[in-house]
N, C-alpha and C positions, 0 to 999 in steps of 0.2 A: 504494500500500500504506500502510495506517495505521501510525503509529509506536507502539511499545509499550515501556513502561519499568516499573520497579517502585519503589514508594516505599521499600521496605525492603530491606536487604541480605540478608534471609532469602529464599531462593528460593521461588517459588510452590509450594505443597504442599497436600495434602489435610489436613483438620482433624485426623485421627488422627496424622499425622506432626507437625503443628504442636503439638498438645496431647495427648501420649501418655496422660495420665491422665484426660482428660475422660470423663465418663460419658454414653454415648449409647445406653443401653438394655442389657438383660440378655441378649440373644441374640447369638451369634457372627455375624460377617460371613461371607459366602461367600469363596472363595479370592481373588476379584478385587474383592470389595466393590463390585459393579457389577450393573446390570440383566442383563448377559450371564452372570451366574452361573446363571441359570435355563437348564437344558438346552434347546437348540434356539432360544433367542432370539438374534437377530442385530441389530447396530446399526452404522450408519455416520454420520459427521459430515463435512460439507464447509463450510469457511469461504470466503466469496466476497468478494474485494477488487477486482474489476473487473467491468465490465458489457459483455457482448457487444453489447447494444443501444445502449450509449453508450460506445464505446471511448475517447472523449476526455474522459471524466468526470474532474474534478480529482482529483489524488492525495489519498487519505484520505477521499474522499466515499462510497466503497462499503465498507460493513462489515455484511454480512449472511451468511446461510448456510442450510443445510438439515440437519436431523437425521432419519434414517430408521430406524424400528424395524420389524423383521419378527417378529411373534409366533411364527412357525414358518417354516421354509424353504418349505414348501408352503402358504403363506398363501392362494393362489388357490383351491386345491381342497379344503382342509380348514379349516373355520372354528374359531376359539377362542371359548369363552364370554366375554362381556364385560359390563361395567356402567359407567354414566357418572353422575357427580354434578357439577352446576353449583353451585359455592359462590357465585359471582357471575357473571352472564351477559353482561358487556360484552366479549365475545370470540367467537371462532368455533372450532367443531370440526365440520367437515363429516362427513356420514355418521352423525351422532349419532341422528337420528330412526330409522334402520333398526336401530341397536343397541338403542335403547329398545324398538322394536317386537318384535325377535326375540331379543335377547340374543346375537347372533352377530357376530363380527368376522372378516371375510375380506377384509382390505385391509392393506397396510402402514400404519403410523402415521407420518405425516410432520409435522414441526414446523418452522416457519419464521417469517419476519416477516410482518406483516399484509398487505403488498402482494405477497407471494409466494404467497398461497393459490391463486390461479387457475392459475399455472404448475405448482405442485405437484400440483394436482388433475389437470391434463392429463398431467403426467409419469407418474402412476400408470396412467392409461389407455394412454399410449403404451407403457409396459412390458408391460401386459396384451396389447395388440394384437400387439406383437412376439413374445411368447412363446406366445400362445394363440389366434391367428387361424387360420382354416382354410386349405386349400391355395390359395384364391384371395384371401386376405387379409380375409375377412369374419369377423364375430363374432356369436354368438347367446347370449352369457352375460350374467349380471347382476353388476354390481360398483358399489358406491358408495364412492369413495375417502374415507379418513379423514385429514383435514388440519387441524392446529391451528396457532394463531398467537399471538404477542405482538408489540407494536409496537416497532420498532427505529428510529424516525424521528429520534431525538435524535442518534445517532451515525452514521446511514446516510441517504443521499439516496434516499428511497423512490420518488421520481419516475423513477429510472433503471431500475426493474424488472429488477434484476440476477439474480434467481432465474429460471431457465428450466426447461422440462420436462426438458431433457437432464440438468440437475443431479439431478433426482429419479430418472430412469432409472439414472444412474450410482450414486446412493445405494443403490438396491435391489440393483443388481449387486454392489456392493462391501460390503454389510452382512456383518459377521463377528462372531465371538464374543470378540474382544479386549475388554479393559476399555474402557468408554466414555471417550473423550477429553473433558476437562472444561474449564471456564472459557470463554475466547473461542473456542468451537468450535461448529460446526453452526449450528442456528437461533439459538443463544445468542450468536453472535459480536458483535452490536451491542446487547446488552441491559444493563440497569442494575438493580441490586437494592439497596434501602435506601440509595440515592444513591452506592453504591460500584459499581464495574464488576461486573456479574453475568454470567449466561450459563447454561451447561449443567453439571449435576451428577448424580451417580448414587451408589447405595449398595445393599447387600443384607444380608439376614439369613437364617440357617438356623434353622428352628423344629422342635424335636423333636416327633415324633408317636408313635403307638402302634406296638408290634411292632418297635421298633428303627428305624423309618423316620424320615425328616425331610423337610420341605418348605422350599423356598427362596422368598423374596419379595424383589423388587427394585423400585427406583424410578429414574426418570429425570425430572429437572425442567428446565424452561426458565424461569429466574427473572428477572423484569423488573418488580418491584413494590416498594412499601414506602418508608418514610422512615428516615433514619439514626437518629433518636431511638428508634425501635422495635426496632432490631436487637439481638438477644440471642444468646449462645452458652451453651448449658446453663444458661439462666436469668440469666447475668451481663449487665448492661446495657452491652455493648460500645459500641454506637452512640451511646447517650446520653453516655457518658463521653468518647468521642472528640469529639463535637459540642461539648460544654461546654468541653473543653480548648481547642478551636479558637476558640470565642467569647471565652474569657478572654485568650488570646494576642493576638487581634485588638484587644480593648479596651485592652490594655496597650501595644500598639504599632500604633496605628491607621494609621500612615503606612508601615509596613513593606511594601515592594512584594510580597514573596513571600506574606505573610499576606493582603494585599489580593487577590492573584490567586486564592488558595484561597477566600476569602470570595465573590469574584465568581462563581467556578465553582459553588460550592454554591448561591448565590442563583439562578443560571440553572436548575440542576437542580430546586431547590425550586419555582420558579415554574412550570416545565413540569409537574412531577409533581402539584402542587396542582390544576392545571387538568384533567389527565388522567393519573391514576396508571397505571402499567403493569399487567402481568398475570403470571400464572404458569400454565403448563400442567404437570400432573403425570400421569405414566404409571406405574401400578403393574402389575407382572406377577408371576405365581406359577405353580409347577407343582402346587400343591395343587388337587385337583379341586373347585372351587367352581362352583356354578350361577349364572346371571346375577343373581338377586336378592342372593345373597351377595356377588357382585362389586360391585354397587351399594353395598352396605353397606361393603365394603372401601374403595371410592373415597371415601366420606364421611370415613373415618378419616384421609385425607390432610390434612384440615383441621386435625387435632390437631397434626401435625408442622409445618405451616405456622404455626400460632399460636405454637408454642414459639419460633420464630425471630423472630416479630414481625409476621406478616401477619394482617390482620383483614378484608380484603375491602372495599375502598372502593367507592363507588358506580359508578365507571367502570373498575373493574378486571375483567379477564376471567380468572376463576379456574375453570378447567374441568378435571376430573379423570376419567381413564379407568383402569379396572382390568380386566385380562384374565387368563385361566387357560389354560395348556397341558395341564391335567390331563385334559381331554376333547377330543375332536375331532369335529366334525360335518361329514359329507361335503356339499359343495356343488358346483355346476357339473356335473360328470360324473354325479352321482347322479340328476339330473332325468330322464335317459334310462332309468333302471332302476327307477323307481317309478311307480305310478299315483296322481296327485294327488287322486283321488276315493276312494281306499281307505286309510284311516288305517293306519299301520304303526308299531308300537312299536319303540323302540330303547333299549338300556340305557346308563346313565351311572353313573360313580362320583360321590360327593358327600361332603363333610364334614358330619358331624353338627353342627347349629347349636349344640348344647350344648358343643361342644369347639372353638369357633372363636376364643376370646378371644386366644390367642397370636398368631394371624394379624392380628387387629385391632391389637394392641399393636405388633407388628413393622412394620405399615404406617406407623404414626405415626413410628416410629424411623427407618425408611429415608428417609422424606420429609425429616425434620429434617436428617439428615446429608447428604442430597443437596444441600440448599440451602447448607449450610456449604461443601461441596466446590465448588459452583459459584462462590461468592464468594471462597474462599481460593485457588482455582486461576486465577481471572480476573486478567488483567494490565491495567494502565493503558492506555487507548486514547485517541488523539487523532484525531478524524475528523469530517467534515461541519461543520467550523467550531467544534468544541467539544472539551473534554477531560474525561474521567471517570476519576478515580483509582481504583486498586485498593485494597482494604482493606490497611492497613499491618499486616503479619503480626507485625512486631517489636512494635508497640504492643499488638496482641492478646495476645501472650505476656506482656508487661509487666502489662497489666491483669488477666489471668487468674491471675497468681500469688497474688492475694488470695482467689481463689474455688476454687482446686484444692488 
């Protein structure tokens, strides 16, 4: 098991708890301020610190996990509309071609480390076979699993293939409507963001609509990208200030062993990230009835939230964003037995008028921004696989932010 500590006496907490007056957009959050505020959306996270394949792996070498999102409980039989935007494509999201082709999502969304993609893919199939095979264990249905990844090889020994299909089956079984667990959880367990410990984060907004209605939009991010110098909170250059302070302290006390250790750790992270920056996977969900083209447009707005925090999409960063809506449902699997594929059949859907979509676009940027803050603020220092990555010092953040709030 990896060891975890905190740089600050302030306990790990979400950004709104840390900075109660920070401005994060004009829309109210959902009751949980989480992706699971969207009715019917279920999430589970599993952190993995041992490998069934390598039970004798050195302590601290396994730091990975699995995040599972169910757009709806009946994800197998009823598809949600979805759209994908690839801000920078040095990453993987399986099943994306079918979503581009049809605008339909009928799979769990699983997010893990890069070397866990194959096991996650098989795990979705194993769950489907268990639940939907016929009396003799055969299947005649179509399913392309949706699995996304970011690389956690700095804090995790990827050669141990710790993620197994069984983790994914368990993740689908245990997905629930509780607030998403953040920080070193799920697929974000071994991730790094802006040279601080990164991981999983989530947030939501409620957007007023006509006739007294409202729609909820939520995000879940797996943050594993960026440099310290670029990290901002509500526009304040938090990362640059922290980095420059550390440089000044080291220059004034070049032989101080504690400062030397910090400088050495930062150099290792910088060297690794300069060669291959990490990635960020962003999942947006809403109950607003958006059609696939509108959801592609929504996914693009995730880039705005990312840029507010300091992400700009390096050449080798995998920044892939998916947006889905539960506002409509398309029957799949069982429906094939009830229709003639050679006779076109019209079906009705609800949809948002494009001329009234701005608030959803704006809220998309807001939830992504806050989700990244929550991932970093909730993450804890982790030492594993021969290195150590410090959590963002929340006490220092409060101190710096006093001049900006």
